[in-house]
C-alpha positions in Angstrom: -7.5 29.8 -2.4 -5.2 27.2 -0.9 -4.1 23.7 -2.1 -5.7 20.5 -0.8 -4.8 20.1 2.9 -2.4 16.9 3.2 -1.3 17.3 6.9 -3.1 15.2 9.7 -2.8 15.5 13.3 -0.2 13.4 14.9 -2.4 13.0 17.9 -5.4 11.8 15.7 -3.8 10.1 12.7 -7.0 8.5 11.6 -8.9 11.8 11.1 -8.8 13.7 7.7 -6.8 17.1 7.7 -8.9 19.4 10.1 -9.0 22.2 7.5 -11.2 19.8 5.2 -13.7 19.3 8.0 -13.8 22.7 9.2 -14.3 24.4 5.8 -17.2 25.1 3.5 -19.0 21.9 1.9 -17.7 23.2 -1.5 -14.7 25.5 -1.8 -12.3 26.7 -4.3 -8.9 25.3 -4.3 -5.6 25.6 -6.2 -4.2 22.7 -8.0 -0.6 21.7 -8.1 0.0 22.8 -11.7 -1.4 26.3 -10.9 -4.9 25.7 -12.2 -7.9 26.3 -9.9 -10.7 23.8 -8.9 -13.0 22.7 -6.3 -12.9 20.5 -3.2 -16.3 19.0 -1.8 -16.5 17.9 1.8 -20.1 17.4 2.8 -21.8 14.2 2.0 -24.5 15.9 0.1 -22.0 17.7 -2.3 -19.9 14.5 -2.9 -23.0 12.4 -3.6 -24.4 15.1 -5.9 -21.2 15.2 -7.9 -20.7 11.3 -7.9 -24.4 10.8 -9.2 -24.2 13.5 -11.8 -23.5 12.5 -15.4 -22.3 15.9 -16.2 -19.1 15.1 -14.2 -16.6 13.1 -16.0 -14.4 10.3 -14.5 -12.1 10.2 -17.5 -8.3 10.7 -16.7 -7.4 13.0 -19.4 -9.8 15.5 -18.4 -8.5 15.7 -14.8 -6.4 18.1 -12.8 -5.5 16.2 -9.8 -4.6 18.0 -6.5 -1.4 16.1 -6.4 0.8 13.8 -8.7 0.1 15.5 -12.2 3.0 14.8 -14.6 5.9 17.3 -13.8 6.2 18.5 -17.4 2.4 20.1 -17.1 0.8 17.5 -19.5 -2.3 15.8 -19.0 -2.7 12.3 -17.7 -3.1 9.6 -20.5 -6.6 8.1 -21.2 -7.8 4.9 -19.5 -6.4 1.8 -21.2 -9.3 -0.4 -22.8 -10.7 -2.4 -19.9 -9.9 0.3 -17.3 -13.5 1.3 -16.5 -12.5 3.4 -13.5 -11.4 6.0 -16.0 -14.4 6.0 -18.4 -17.8 7.3 -18.8 -20.9 6.0 -20.3 -21.4 4.1 -22.5 -18.0 2.6 -22.4 -18.1 2.4 -18.6 -21.5 0.7 -19.0 -20.4 -2.1 -21.0 -17.4 -3.0 -18.8 -19.7 -2.6 -15.6 -22.4 -4.9 -16.8 -20.1 -7.7 -17.8 -18.2 -7.5 -14.7 -21.3 -7.3 -12.5 -22.5 -10.6 -14.2 -19.4 -12.1 -12.8 -20.2 -11.3 -9.1 -22.9 -13.8 -8.7 -24.5 -15.1 -5.4 -22.8 -18.7 -6.1 -19.5 -17.2 -6.7 -19.7 -15.0 -3.7 -20.7 -17.9 -1.5 -17.7 -19.8 -2.9 -15.4 -17.0 -2.1 -16.7 -16.7 1.3 -15.9 -20.2 2.2 -12.3 -19.7 0.8 -11.8 -16.3 2.8 -12.7 -18.1 5.9 -10.1 -20.7 5.0 -7.6 -18.3 4.1 -8.1 -16.2 7.3 -7.9 -19.3 9.5 -4.6 -20.5 7.7 -2.8 -17.2 8.2 -3.8 -16.8 11.7 -2.7 -20.5 12.5 0.7 -19.5 11.0 0.7 -16.1 12.8 0.3 -18.2 16.1 2.8 -20.8 15.4 5.4 -18.2 14.6 4.6 -16.5 18.0 4.9 -12.8 19.0 5.8 -10.2 18.1 5.1 -10.1 14.5 4.5 -7.7 11.8 0.6 -7.9 11.2 1.0 -6.3 7.7 3.1 -8.9 6.4 1.7 -11.8 8.5 -2.0 -11.0 8.0 -3.0 -7.9 6.0 -1.1 -8.7 2.8 -1.8 -12.5 2.5 -5.5 -12.4 3.0 -6.5 -10.1 0.3 -3.8 -11.5 -1.9 -4.8 -14.9 -1.9 -8.5 -13.8 -2.2 -7.6 -12.0 -5.4 -5.7 -15.3 -6.7 -9.3 -17.2 -5.9 -11.2 -14.5 -7.9 -9.0 -14.6 -10.9 -8.4 -18.2 -10.9 -4.6 -18.1 -10.4 -3.2 -21.5 -10.6 -1.6 -22.6 -7.0 1.7 -23.3 -8.5 1.9 -19.5 -9.6 0.6 -17.8 -6.8 3.7 -17.3 -4.7 5.2 -15.0 -7.6 2.0 -13.6 -8.4 1.6 -12.4 -4.8 4.9 -11.0 -4.5 4.5 -9.0 -7.7 1.2 -7.9 -6.6 2.2 -6.5 -3.3 5.0 -4.5 -4.7 2.5 -2.9 -7.2 0.2 -1.8 -4.6 2.6 -1.0 -1.8 4.4 2.3 -1.3 7.4 1.3 -3.3 8.9 4.0 -5.7 7.4 3.3 -9.1 10.5 4.3 -10.8 12.7 1.8 -8.9 14.1 -1.2 -10.5 11.9 -3.5 -8.2 8.8 -1.7 -9.2 9.8 -1.9 -13.0 10.6 -5.7 -12.6 7.1 -6.4 -10.7 5.3 -4.4 -13.4 6.9 -6.4 -16.2 6.6 -9.8 -14.8 2.8 -9.1 -13.7 2.0 -7.9 -17.0 3.5 -10.7 -18.8 2.1 -13.1 -16.5 -1.6 -11.7 -16.7 -1.3 -12.0 -20.5 -0.4 -15.6 -20.3 -3.2 -16.3 -17.6 -5.9 -14.8 -20.1 -4.7 -17.1 -22.8 -4.7 -20.2 -20.6 -8.4 -19.3 -19.3 -9.4 -19.0 -22.9 -7.9 -22.5 -23.7 -9.1 -24.1 -20.6 -11.8 -22.1 -18.5 -12.0 -23.0 -14.7 -14.6 -21.5 -12.3 -13.4 -18.1 -11.7 -14.0 -14.6 -12.7 -11.5 -14.3 -15.5 -12.7 -17.5 -17.1 -16.2 -16.3 -17.0 -15.2 -13.2 -19.1 -13.5 -15.0 -21.7 -17.0 -16.1 -22.9 -17.7 -12.5 -23.6 -16.6 -10.1 -26.6 -13.7 -8.7 -24.6 -10.3 -9.1 -26.2 -7.1 -10.2 -24.4 -6.0 -6.6 -23.8 -9.2 -5.6 -22.1 -9.1 -8.8 -20.0 -5.7 -8.2 -18.9 -6.5 -4.6 -17.9 -9.4 -5.6 -16.0 -7.3 -8.0 -14.0 -5.1 -5.3 -13.1 -7.9 -2.9 -12.0 -9.3 -5.8 -9.9 -5.9 -6.3 -8.4 -5.4 -2.7 -7.4 -8.9 -1.9 -6.4 -9.4 -5.0 -4.3 -5.8 -5.6 -2.9 -4.4 -2.3 -1.8 -7.6 -0.8 -0.1 -8.4 -4.1 1.7 -5.0 -4.6 2.9 -4.9 -1.0 4.2 -8.2 -1.4 5.8 -7.2 -4.6 7.6 -4.0 -2.9 8.9 -5.6 0.2 10.2 -8.7 -1.6 11.5 -6.7 -4.1 13.5 -4.9 -1.1 15.0 -8.0 0.5 15.9 -9.1 -2.6 17.7 -5.9 -2.4 19.9 -6.4 1.2 20.6 -10.4 1.5 21.1 -11.9 -0.1 24.1 -14.9 -2.2 23.4 -14.1 -2.4 19.5 -12.9 -5.9 19.5 -16.0 -7.2 21.7 -18.2 -5.3 19.1 -16.3 -7.1 16.3 -16.9 -10.4 17.9 -20.6 -9.6 18.5 -21.8 -7.9 15.4 -19.0 -7.7 12.6 -21.5 -6.6 10.0 -22.3 -3.2 11.7 -18.8 -2.7 13.1 -17.2 -3.1 9.8 -19.7 -0.4 8.2 -18.5 1.9 11.1 -14.7 1.3 10.4 -15.2 1.8 6.8 -16.8 5.2 7.5 -14.2 6.1 10.1 -11.1 5.2 8.3 -12.1 6.1 4.7 -9.1 4.4 3.0 -9.7 6.1 -0.3 -9.4 9.7 0.9 -10.5 11.4 -2.1 -11.8 10.8 -5.9 -11.8 13.3 -8.6 -14.2 14.4 -11.4 -14.3 17.1 -14.1 -17.3 19.0 -15.3 -18.3 18.4 -18.8 -20.6 21.7 -18.7 -21.4 24.2 -16.3 -23.2 22.7 -13.2 -24.4 24.4 -10.1 -23.8 22.4 -6.8 -24.6 23.6 -3.4 -25.2 26.9 -4.9 -21.9 27.2 -6.6 -21.2 27.2 -10.1 -18.6 24.8 -11.4 -17.6 25.8 -14.9 -17.0 23.2 -17.8 -13.5 21.8 -17.6 -13.0 22.5 -13.8 -12.1 19.5 -11.6 -13.7 18.6 -8.2 -11.7 16.9 -5.7 -14.1 14.8 -3.5 -13.0 14.2 -0.1 -14.5 10.9 0.9 -13.0 11.2 4.2 -14.4 14.5 5.1 -17.9 13.5 3.8 -17.8 10.3 6.1 -17.2 12.6 9.1 -20.0 15.1 8.0 -21.8 16.3 11.3 -24.8 17.0 9.5 -25.1 13.3 8.8 -23.3 11.4 11.6 -23.6 12.2 15.1 -20.3 12.6 17.0 -18.6 11.8 13.6 -14.9 11.8 15.0 -15.9 8.8 17.2 -16.1 5.2 16.5 -19.4 3.9 17.5 -20.2 0.3 16.6 -23.8 0.7 17.2 -24.3 3.4 14.7 -25.9 1.1 12.1 -25.2 0.4 8.6 -25.4 2.7 5.6 -24.8 6.4 4.9 -21.1 6.3 4.2 -19.4 6.9 0.9 -16.2 4.9 1.5 -17.0 2.9 -1.6 -18.0 6.0 -3.5 -21.5 6.7 -5.1 -23.4 6.5 -8.2 -22.2 4.4 -11.4 -18.5 4.2 -10.4 -19.3 2.7 -6.7 -16.9 0.1 -5.9 -17.8 -3.1 -7.9 -16.3 -5.6 -5.4 -17.7 -3.9 -2.1 -19.6 -7.0 -1.0 -16.4 -9.1 -1.4 -14.6 -6.5 0.6 -17.1 -6.7 3.3 -16.9 -10.4 3.5 -13.0 -10.3 3.7 -13.1 -7.7 6.4 -16.0 -9.2 8.5 -14.2 -12.5 8.4 -10.8 -11.1 9.0 -11.7 -8.9 11.9 -14.0 -11.2 13.6 -11.5 -14.1 13.7 -8.6 -11.8 14.8 -10.8 -10.4 17.8 -12.0 -13.9 18.8 -8.5 -15.8 18.4 -6.3 -13.0 19.7 -8.4 -11.4 22.2 -5.1 -9.9 24.0 -3.8 -8.4 20.7 -1.9 -5.0 21.5 0.9 -3.1 19.9 4.5 -4.3 20.3 5.9 -0.8 20.1 4.8 2.7 21.1 1.8 4.2 19.0 3.8 7.3 18.5 6.8 5.4 16.9 4.6 3.6 14.2 6.0 4.6 10.6 3.9 7.0 8.6 2.0 8.4 11.5 2.6 11.9 10.3 2.9 11.4 6.5 0.2 11.8 3.6 -3.5 12.5 3.6 -4.2 9.3 5.1 -2.6 7.0 7.7 -1.3 3.8 6.1 1.5 2.2 8.1 3.7 -0.1 6.1 4.5 -2.2 9.2 2.3 -3.0 12.5 4.3 -4.8 15.1 1.7 -6.6 17.5 2.1 -9.0 20.3 -0.5 -11.1 22.5 
């Protein structure tokens, strides 16, 4: 048994570690604290685990393949409102309340605002002139401003909110003074925002939730969950998707012609969330293997989205592949709640970028991009481009 592979090929940095794709669909794996668990790499095994209520998403039951407390203790339980680390019936309660806020009308309003946000940031990028860092000029502000719209952050507060939000989801040392300050300021602000929405509701998701039985602590936690889930992943996806358009012949044309299908293919190919984790609550057999109660299964979403049994030529970007089939947004009851909003943001952002900057290209050699060799997924903190 070996630990979870974390090394990618420098020649193909968008690919998952090769050992994941070449191994069996469900294999034994050592965990960083010395325990043993499993890694699932086929789409069938990943979907089977995510759809089975006998596997738990509770943090305190997990043994992660990386990032466990150094003293050997378990992770703390999810805070009230953090539905990502809860099972039914607690998860069901929060999920139902949140789903009720993602209405067709709100999605239509947010789509209009995303189009405005994208246009404004591309105009600013054009005025600044090349070269620019696409991450700071475009990939960060688009999802940050969209989250502000979703939560109803007042315009006068958005600059500070955005600054702290980006620090919290970026590759900043969590023990640094910068991270500590951002965490404290963000927590204090969200608490005040919840109280303001209770006193004077506006037309936004957070105000809508104040009419439910959720308390202030739960609402503040939900706001933080939506921020981390909706900002970090979309920021990352805009970055690597734009990079892929500069490197892949015909991809920008495909994005202009059919952004919907092309975004789905990029979601499959990039798999921004490389893995998730579940713990067996009882003995369960998956793909002929007995997973015992208490054992953790690491689900490689990236490898599952390159499953050759499901996807023809899985290591190639094929914009005409069609929608459906990938597990980039997960599967089962914990499937990404904001996936439709993410699709809107990505489709609008990529189509506009491909249309307005048809000659967009890297301003530095590809091999010199930061982070090209580190981590289980490629997430460059900067992307210098020109046109």
